[in-house]
C-alpha positions, 0 to 999 in steps of 0.5 A: 460522513465517514468517521476515522479509519477503523479498517484498511484492507489490501485493494489491489496490486498484491502478489505482483512480479516485477523486474529488479530495479524496476516499477511495478505495474499496478500501485499497492492500493488499500482501502480504509472504511471506518467502523459502519463501513463508510469509505474514508477519504484523506487518511494517509498511508505510509508504504515501507518494504522493512529496509529491502531497499526498493521506493514508493511514489507517492509516499505516504498516500491519501485515500481517494473519496471512494476510500482507496491509497495506493502507491507505486513500488519500484523494487530493489535491484536483488531479486527474491520475495520482498513484504511491503508494509502499508500503516495508517494510524489508528488501523491494523497494518496490511502486508503485500508481497511482491516478487523480484525477478 
């Protein structure tokens, strides 16, 4: 059995380029593991674009039996580079980059 999350790493969806006001084609995914590298199920991950004006679905997201949590990002109307932060209690947050056209 896995213990509480001890690490969170980016699993998929980083560095996407998305049209403004559109849903990203790939989920922003993280992988959660305990101190022994066992995958953690049911950990809650919250996503934030740090005030850029986009939205996430779902938010928060729960990790699957494979330790993966993911959320689909809908970009704001303005173009630019957005930093998305994924956070979960007890682990260091990770940051995704989303480029908005």
